[in-house]
C-alpha positions as CSV (number, residue, x, y, z in Angstrom):
1,M,0.0,0.0,0.0
2,R,1.3,3.4,-1.0
3,P,2.3,5.8,1.9
4,G,-0.6,7.9,2.9
5,Y,-3.1,6.0,0.8
6,A,-5.2,4.7,3.8
7,V,-5.5,8.2,5.2
8,R,-6.5,9.8,1.9
9,A,-9.0,7.0,1.2
10,T,-10.6,7.1,4.7
11,R,-11.0,10.9,4.4
12,N,-12.7,10.5,1.0
13,I,-15.1,7.8,2.3
14,L,-16.0,9.9,5.3
15,R,-16.9,12.8,3.0
16,H,-19.0,10.5,0.8
17,P,-20.6,8.0,3.2
18,Q,-22.9,6.4,0.6
19,E,-20.0,5.6,-1.6
20,G,-18.3,4.1,1.4
21,I,-21.3,1.8,2.0
22,D,-21.3,0.8,-1.7
23,R,-17.6,-0.1,-1.4
24,V,-18.2,-2.2,1.7
25,R,-21.1,-4.0,0.0
26,G,-18.9,-4.7,-3.0
27,R,-16.3,-6.4,-0.8
28,M,-19.0,-8.6,0.7
29,D,-20.3,-9.5,-2.7
30,R,-16.8,-10.4,-3.9
31,R,-16.3,-12.8,-1.1
32,R,-19.6,-14.5,-1.9
33,D,-18.8,-14.7,-5.6
34,K,-15.4,-16.3,-4.8
35,K,-17.1,-19.0,-2.7
36,E,-19.5,-19.7,-5.6
37,L,-16.7,-20.0,-8.1
38,D,-14.7,-22.3,-5.8
39,A,-17.7,-24.5,-5.4
40,L,-17.7,-25.2,-9.1
41,G,-14.7,-27.4,-8.7
42,I,-13.5,-26.7,-12.3
43,P,-11.4,-23.9,-13.9
44,A,-13.4,-20.8,-14.8
45,S,-12.2,-21.1,-18.4
46,D,-14.0,-24.5,-18.6
47,F,-17.2,-23.2,-17.0
48,F,-17.3,-20.3,-19.5
49,G,-16.3,-22.5,-22.5
50,T,-13.4,-20.2,-23.4
51,V,-12.4,-20.2,-27.1
52,A,-8.7,-19.8,-28.0
53,D,-9.2,-18.4,-31.5
54,W,-11.8,-15.8,-30.6
55,A,-11.3,-13.3,-33.4
56,P,-12.6,-15.3,-36.4
57,R,-15.5,-16.5,-34.2
58,L,-16.4,-13.0,-33.2
59,H,-16.4,-11.8,-36.7
60,A,-18.6,-14.7,-37.8
61,E,-21.1,-13.9,-35.2
62,L,-21.1,-10.3,-36.3
63,E,-21.5,-11.5,-39.9
64,Q,-18.3,-9.6,-40.8
65,P,-15.4,-10.8,-42.9
66,W,-12.2,-12.3,-41.5
67,P,-9.3,-11.4,-41.7
68,C,-10.2,-7.9,-40.7
69,Q,-8.3,-4.7,-41.6
70,T,-9.1,-3.1,-38.2
71,A,-7.5,-6.1,-36.3
72,A,-4.5,-6.0,-38.6
73,S,-3.8,-2.3,-37.8
74,F,-4.8,-2.5,-34.1
75,G,-1.2,-3.1,-32.8
76,E,-0.2,0.4,-34.0
77,L,-3.0,2.0,-32.1
78,W,-2.3,0.0,-29.0
79,D,1.4,0.8,-29.0
80,R,0.6,4.5,-29.5
81,I,-1.7,4.6,-26.5
82,V,0.8,2.8,-24.2
83,S,3.6,5.1,-25.4
84,E,1.6,8.3,-24.8
85,L,0.7,7.2,-21.3
86,S,4.2,6.2,-20.4
87,S,5.5,9.5,-21.7
88,A,3.0,11.3,-19.4
89,G,4.5,9.4,-16.5
90,V,1.6,7.0,-16.1
91,R,2.3,3.4,-15.3
92,V,0.4,1.2,-17.6
93,G,-0.8,-2.4,-17.2
94,K,-1.5,-4.6,-14.2
95,Q,-2.6,-2.9,-11.0
96,S,-1.7,0.5,-12.4
97,Y,-4.8,2.4,-11.2
98,G,-5.5,2.0,-7.5
99,G,-4.8,-1.8,-7.7
100,W,-7.0,-2.2,-10.8
101,N,-5.6,-3.2,-14.2
102,D,-5.7,-1.3,-17.4
103,C,-7.7,-2.6,-20.3
104,D,-6.4,-6.0,-21.6
105,R,-5.1,-5.9,-25.2
106,A,-7.4,-8.7,-26.5
107,F,-10.4,-7.1,-24.9
108,A,-9.5,-3.8,-26.5
109,E,-8.9,-5.4,-29.9
110,A,-12.3,-7.0,-29.8
111,L,-13.9,-3.6,-29.0
112,S,-12.0,-1.9,-31.8
113,C,-13.4,-4.4,-34.3
114,I,-16.9,-4.2,-32.9
115,V,-16.9,-0.4,-33.2
116,A,-15.5,-0.5,-36.7
117,H,-18.0,-3.0,-38.0
118,E,-21.1,-2.1,-36.1
119,R,-20.6,1.7,-36.1
120,P,-22.5,2.2,-32.9
121,A,-24.1,5.6,-32.4
122,T,-24.9,5.2,-28.7
123,V,-22.3,3.5,-26.4
124,V,-22.3,3.3,-22.6
125,E,-19.5,1.9,-20.5
126,T,-19.0,1.4,-16.8
127,G,-15.5,1.8,-15.4
128,V,-13.0,4.3,-16.8
129,G,-9.7,4.3,-14.8
130,H,-7.0,5.6,-17.2
131,G,-9.6,5.5,-20.1
132,V,-7.8,3.0,-22.3
133,T,-11.0,1.2,-23.3
134,S,-12.7,4.6,-23.8
135,R,-9.8,5.7,-26.0
136,V,-10.2,2.6,-28.3
137,I,-13.9,3.1,-28.6
138,L,-13.5,6.9,-29.4
139,E,-10.8,6.3,-31.9
140,G,-13.2,4.0,-33.8
141,M,-16.0,6.5,-33.7
142,E,-13.7,9.2,-34.9
143,R,-12.6,7.1,-37.9
144,H,-16.2,6.6,-39.1
145,G,-17.3,10.1,-38.1
146,S,-20.2,9.4,-35.7
147,G,-21.1,8.2,-32.3
148,H,-20.9,9.2,-28.6
149,L,-19.6,7.5,-25.6
150,W,-21.0,7.9,-22.0
151,S,-18.7,6.6,-19.3
152,I,-19.8,6.0,-15.7
153,D,-17.3,5.4,-13.0
154,L,-16.9,5.8,-9.2
155,P,-13.5,7.3,-8.8
156,A,-10.8,5.5,-6.7
157,A,-11.1,6.0,-3.0
158,D,-7.7,7.7,-3.1
159,P,-8.2,11.3,-4.4
160,A,-4.6,11.3,-5.5
161,L,-5.6,9.1,-8.4
162,H,-8.4,11.3,-9.6
163,R,-6.3,13.3,-12.0
164,Q,-5.6,10.1,-13.9
165,I,-9.3,9.4,-14.7
166,G,-9.6,9.3,-18.5
167,I,-6.0,10.5,-19.0
168,A,-5.6,8.2,-22.1
169,I,-8.2,10.3,-23.9
170,P,-6.7,13.2,-25.9
171,E,-8.5,16.5,-26.4
172,N,-9.4,15.9,-30.0
173,L,-11.6,13.0,-29.0
174,R,-13.3,14.5,-26.0
175,N,-16.2,16.0,-27.9
176,R,-17.5,12.5,-28.3
177,W,-17.1,11.6,-24.7
178,T,-19.2,12.3,-21.6
179,Y,-17.9,11.3,-18.1
180,I,-20.5,10.7,-15.4
181,E,-19.1,10.4,-11.9
182,G,-20.8,7.9,-9.5
183,T,-21.9,4.3,-9.2
184,S,-23.6,2.5,-12.0
185,R,-26.5,1.6,-9.7
186,K,-27.2,5.3,-9.2
187,R,-26.2,6.7,-12.6
188,L,-27.0,4.0,-15.1
189,P,-30.8,4.0,-14.9
190,Q,-30.9,7.8,-15.2
191,L,-28.7,7.8,-18.2
192,L,-30.5,5.0,-20.1
193,M,-33.8,6.8,-19.8
194,E,-32.4,9.4,-22.1
195,F,-31.9,7.0,-25.0
196,Q,-34.4,5.3,-27.4
197,A,-32.0,2.5,-28.0
198,L,-28.5,1.4,-27.0
199,D,-26.0,0.0,-29.6
200,L,-23.1,-1.1,-27.5
201,F,-22.6,-1.6,-23.7
202,V,-19.3,-2.2,-22.1
203,H,-18.9,-3.5,-18.5
204,D,-15.6,-2.9,-16.7
205,S,-16.7,-1.7,-13.3
206,L,-17.3,-3.8,-10.1
207,H,-17.3,-7.4,-11.4
208,T,-19.6,-8.9,-8.8
209,R,-22.6,-11.0,-9.8
210,R,-25.0,-8.6,-8.2
211,N,-23.5,-5.5,-10.0
212,L,-22.9,-7.2,-13.3
213,G,-26.4,-8.6,-13.4
214,F,-27.9,-5.2,-12.6
215,E,-25.9,-3.5,-15.4
216,L,-26.5,-6.1,-18.0
217,E,-30.2,-6.3,-17.3
218,S,-30.6,-2.5,-17.4
219,A,-28.6,-2.1,-20.7
220,W,-30.2,-5.2,-22.3
221,A,-33.7,-3.8,-21.8
222,I,-33.1,-0.9,-24.2
223,M,-30.4,-2.5,-26.4
224,R,-31.4,-2.7,-30.1
225,P,-31.7,-6.2,-31.6
226,G,-28.2,-7.1,-32.8
227,G,-26.7,-4.8,-30.2
228,V,-23.6,-6.0,-28.4
229,A,-22.5,-6.2,-24.7
230,V,-18.8,-6.6,-24.0
231,V,-17.9,-7.7,-20.4
232,D,-14.5,-7.7,-18.8
233,D,-13.3,-10.0,-16.1
234,I,-16.2,-12.4,-16.3
235,N,-14.2,-14.9,-14.3
236,H,-14.8,-12.9,-11.1
237,S,-18.3,-14.2,-10.7
238,L,-21.0,-16.4,-12.2
239,G,-22.9,-13.3,-13.4
240,F,-22.1,-13.3,-17.1
241,K,-22.9,-17.0,-17.6
242,R,-26.1,-16.8,-15.6
243,F,-27.1,-13.8,-17.8
244,V,-26.5,-15.4,-21.2
245,D,-28.1,-18.7,-20.1
246,T,-31.5,-16.9,-19.5
247,D,-32.1,-16.8,-23.2
248,D,-30.9,-19.7,-25.5
249,S,-31.1,-17.4,-28.5
250,T,-28.4,-15.1,-27.2
251,V,-25.1,-15.5,-29.1
252,W,-22.0,-15.2,-26.8
253,L,-18.4,-16.2,-26.5
254,S,-15.6,-15.9,-23.9
255,A,-11.9,-15.6,-24.3
256,R,-8.7,-15.2,-22.3
257,H,-6.9,-12.0,-21.5
258,V,-3.4,-11.5,-23.0
259,S,-2.0,-9.7,-19.9
260,T,-3.3,-12.2,-17.3
261,A,-3.7,-15.9,-18.2
262,A,-6.5,-16.4,-15.6
263,G,-8.5,-13.3,-16.8
264,L,-11.5,-13.8,-19.1
265,W,-13.7,-11.5,-21.0
266,G,-17.0,-12.1,-22.9
267,V,-19.2,-10.8,-25.6
268,A,-23.0,-11.2,-25.9
269,I,-25.1,-10.3,-28.9
270,K,-28.8,-9.5,-28.5
271,P,-31.0,-11.7,-30.7
272,Q,-32.5,-10.0,-33.7
273,S,-35.9,-11.3,-32.8
274,S,-35.7,-10.6,-29.0
275,Q,-38.7,-11.4,-26.9
């Protein structure tokens, strides 16, 4: 733990008691989720049916060609983002933002392809941190000249990290980005009421079954047929699998992180003829 972190975090929680309650509830939920995962008795990758060669499968489900030009050029964008953050003195990667990881490269590449092919007009994400995921989405929107991203995040308990929120997003992309501070439980329903339909939803906030289920159910309710939900760290709870299993017509897949072998992410596509 960094010197002074506990003091700064405690002061922040005392100033915002509801946030403090939410953080305590999150810790309790994580312990419950771990017990449920341990009780499976099998690796999370087996439970989620993880695919190794996810890119061709994703493009097939999106009815898009493979190989894909966006995927072929993604490495250049990724390297540029990492270089810019490093030059700004920001540590990138595992546990680089208050103990949380930056966006995984495979997760980011999948998002880049989804935005390129689906050209979503309305995108909502939960969880921001350094804003690497946000940057990838916004770069895609800028390339095809349309779309807006709304990002909801409860800042880290340590105020010293707040200046780093969204630091990966350059000024020329910020006209397409709206940051909403707070928990998804409080902010997401209010935001979704403003939209007629949602094209893409990205979950990268608190990965508990309770929180993930709430976010997916809220977003799915107004997501257009054929819309896409992309969920990071699905291996933290049973939430993603329980959600996609509620409707056999939902197309989904899961894949491994590049940065952490145990980490998994998933994609769910809303059926065209949703009930």
